[in-house]
C-alpha positions in Angstrom: -22.8 -170.9 -106.9 -26.1 -170.8 -108.8 -29.4 -170.8 -106.9 -32.2 -173.4 -107.2 -35.6 -172.5 -105.9 -37.6 -175.6 -104.6 -41.3 -175.4 -104.0 -43.0 -178.3 -102.2 -45.5 -178.5 -99.3 -43.7 -181.6 -97.9 -40.9 -180.5 -95.6 -39.2 -184.0 -95.8 -39.0 -183.6 -99.6 -37.4 -180.1 -99.2 -34.9 -181.5 -96.7 -34.0 -184.4 -99.1 -33.6 -182.0 -102.1 -31.4 -179.7 -100.0 -29.2 -182.6 -98.9 -28.6 -183.8 -102.4 -28.2 -180.5 -104.2 -26.5 -178.2 -101.7 -23.0 -179.2 -102.8 -23.7 -178.0 -106.3 -26.3 -175.3 -105.8 -27.4 -172.8 -103.3 -30.9 -174.2 -102.5 -33.7 -171.9 -101.5 -36.9 -173.7 -100.3 -40.5 -172.8 -99.5 -43.6 -174.8 -98.5 -45.8 -171.8 -99.3 -46.7 -171.3 -103.0 -47.7 -167.7 -102.3 -44.0 -166.9 -101.6 -42.7 -168.2 -105.0 -42.8 -165.0 -107.0 -41.2 -162.9 -104.3 -38.4 -165.5 -103.8 -37.9 -165.8 -107.5 -37.5 -162.0 -107.8 -35.2 -161.8 -104.8 -32.9 -164.8 -105.6 -33.1 -164.9 -109.4 -32.8 -168.7 -109.4 -31.1 -170.6 -112.3 -34.0 -173.1 -112.1 -37.2 -173.8 -110.2 -38.2 -177.3 -108.9 -42.0 -177.3 -108.5 -44.4 -179.8 -106.9 -47.7 -180.2 -108.7 -50.2 -180.9 -105.9 -50.2 -178.2 -103.2 -52.9 -176.5 -101.1 -54.3 -173.1 -102.3 -52.3 -173.1 -105.6 -51.6 -176.1 -107.8 -48.3 -176.5 -109.6 -50.1 -176.1 -112.9 -51.2 -172.6 -111.9 -47.7 -171.7 -110.7 -46.0 -173.1 -113.7 -48.2 -171.1 -116.1 -47.8 -167.9 -114.0 -44.0 -168.3 -113.8 -43.6 -168.9 -117.5 -45.9 -165.9 -118.4 -44.3 -163.2 -116.3 -41.4 -161.5 -117.9 -39.0 -161.6 -115.0 -39.4 -165.4 -114.6 -40.3 -166.6 -118.1 -36.7 -167.7 -118.9 -36.1 -169.7 -115.8 -36.3 -173.5 -116.4 -39.1 -175.1 -114.5 -38.8 -178.7 -113.3 -42.0 -180.3 -112.3 -41.2 -182.8 -109.5 -44.2 -184.9 -108.6 -45.5 -188.3 -107.5 -48.1 -188.2 -110.3 -47.8 -190.2 -113.5 -45.6 -188.7 -116.2 -47.9 -190.2 -118.9 -50.9 -188.4 -117.4 -49.4 -184.9 -116.9 -46.1 -184.5 -118.8 -47.5 -183.1 -122.1 -49.8 -180.7 -120.2 -47.0 -179.4 -118.0 -44.8 -178.8 -121.1 -47.6 -176.8 -122.7 -47.6 -174.6 -119.6 -43.9 -174.0 -119.9 -42.2 -176.7 -117.9 -38.7 -177.7 -119.1 -38.7 -181.1 -117.5 -40.9 -183.6 -115.6 -39.4 -185.6 -112.8 -41.2 -188.4 -111.0 -40.9 -189.1 -107.2 -38.9 -190.8 -105.8 -36.3 -188.6 -107.4 -33.2 -190.0 -109.0 -30.9 -187.2 -108.0 -28.1 -188.2 -110.3 -30.5 -187.9 -113.2 -31.9 -184.6 -111.8 -28.4 -183.1 -111.5 -27.7 -184.0 -115.1 -31.0 -182.5 -116.3 -30.4 -179.3 -114.3 -27.0 -178.8 -115.7 -28.3 -179.3 -119.3 -31.2 -176.9 -118.9 -29.1 -174.2 -117.1 -26.4 -174.5 -119.8 -29.1 -174.3 -122.5 -30.4 -171.1 -121.0 -27.1 -169.3 -121.1 -27.4 -168.3 -124.8 -30.2 -166.0 -123.7 -27.5 -163.6 -122.5 -27.3 -162.6 -126.1 -23.8 -163.4 -127.2 -24.8 -162.2 -130.7 -26.7 -159.1 -131.8 -30.2 -159.8 -133.1 -31.4 -158.2 -136.2 -35.1 -157.9 -137.2 -35.3 -159.9 -140.3 -38.0 -162.1 -141.9 -36.6 -165.2 -143.5 -38.6 -168.2 -144.8 -37.3 -171.4 -143.1 -38.5 -174.9 -142.4 -37.9 -176.9 -139.3 -37.7 -180.7 -139.0 -37.7 -182.5 -135.6 -39.8 -184.2 -133.0 -42.6 -182.5 -131.0 -43.6 -183.0 -127.4 -45.4 -186.2 -128.3 -42.3 -187.7 -129.9 -43.8 -187.3 -133.4 -41.7 -186.2 -136.4 -42.9 -182.8 -137.8 -42.0 -180.6 -140.7 -43.0 -176.9 -140.2 -42.7 -174.0 -142.6 -42.3 -170.6 -140.8 -40.8 -167.1 -141.0 -38.2 -165.7 -138.6 -39.0 -162.6 -136.6 -35.3 -161.8 -135.9 -32.0 -163.5 -136.5 -28.4 -163.4 -135.1 -25.2 -165.1 -136.2 -26.0 -167.9 -133.7 -29.7 -168.3 -133.7 -33.2 -166.9 -134.5 -36.7 -166.3 -133.2 -39.7 -167.7 -135.0 -43.3 -169.0 -134.6 -44.4 -172.6 -134.9 -47.7 -174.5 -134.5 -45.9 -177.5 -132.9 -45.3 -177.9 -129.2 -41.5 -178.3 -128.9 -39.9 -178.9 -125.5 -36.9 -176.7 -124.5 -33.7 -178.5 -125.4 -35.1 -180.2 -128.5 -32.8 -180.3 -131.5 -34.2 -179.5 -135.0 -32.8 -179.3 -138.5 -33.1 -175.9 -140.1 -33.6 -175.4 -143.8 -33.7 -172.2 -145.9 -36.4 -171.6 -148.5 -39.5 -173.5 -149.6 -38.3 -175.4 -152.7 -34.8 -176.9 -153.2 -34.3 -176.4 -149.4 -30.8 -175.6 -148.3 -29.7 -177.1 -144.9 -28.5 -174.3 -142.6 -27.7 -176.6 -139.7 -29.0 -177.9 -136.4 -30.5 -175.7 -133.7 -31.7 -176.2 -130.1 -34.8 -174.7 -128.6 -33.6 -172.4 -125.7 -36.9 -170.7 -124.9 -40.6 -170.8 -125.6 -42.3 -167.4 -125.4 -46.0 -168.0 -126.0 -47.2 -171.2 -124.2 -51.1 -171.3 -124.1 -51.4 -169.8 -127.6 -52.0 -171.7 -130.8 -48.9 -170.1 -132.4 -45.9 -170.8 -130.2 -42.8 -168.6 -130.4 -39.4 -170.2 -130.0 -35.9 -168.9 -129.6 -33.4 -171.2 -131.3 -29.6 -171.4 -131.0 -27.4 -173.2 -133.5 -25.4 -176.0 -131.9 -22.5 -175.2 -134.3 -21.8 -172.4 -136.8 -24.5 -172.8 -139.5 -23.3 -173.8 -143.0 -25.6 -171.3 -144.7 -27.0 -168.3 -142.9 -27.7 -164.6 -143.3 -25.2 -163.5 -140.6 -21.8 -165.0 -139.8 -19.8 -165.4 -136.7 -16.6 -163.4 -137.0 -13.6 -165.7 -137.2 
């Protein structure tokens, strides 16, 4: 059973989360934000549910810290708060949050989102060997504001199932993009999903992508 770490200074919220998620996950809770890093290191949670407004440390600070440190940077962070999504959602995503959930929590929706994010994180176990290779590609999709973007970039490394590259756009984890090879007469390689953002808080984001199916045109092939 996978572990979920829940951080909230309201004990009634922690009890409610435990009651609703304990059949699916091992739920570890804390009301003390100062314990989060130690608990994350000890339990290696599959995801972290994080309240925004807490004494001593805000959820914003914790979200940024968790996403910056190497041993917690790949853990999906769910911001769970009574604050307005319109007011804070984009900012939380820029700090590394994978999802934004408003209180009162719809637990059926939360379970679905948790399953999707945890599944999306699995490719980071490196099913395919990565090769340092610079390839000109362009990405087309929607950014964190829901706006269509077209971005030309260069990969830092590639594998048969994905690649790592930089991008000026803020793209939420889980977003699907179309991947094209080259600059002119672009060749569609396929569709890929964002599985990790490596550089939140910098103008040039780094994203790890995984193809959702074997790419039609790519430098490396999956063995049949």
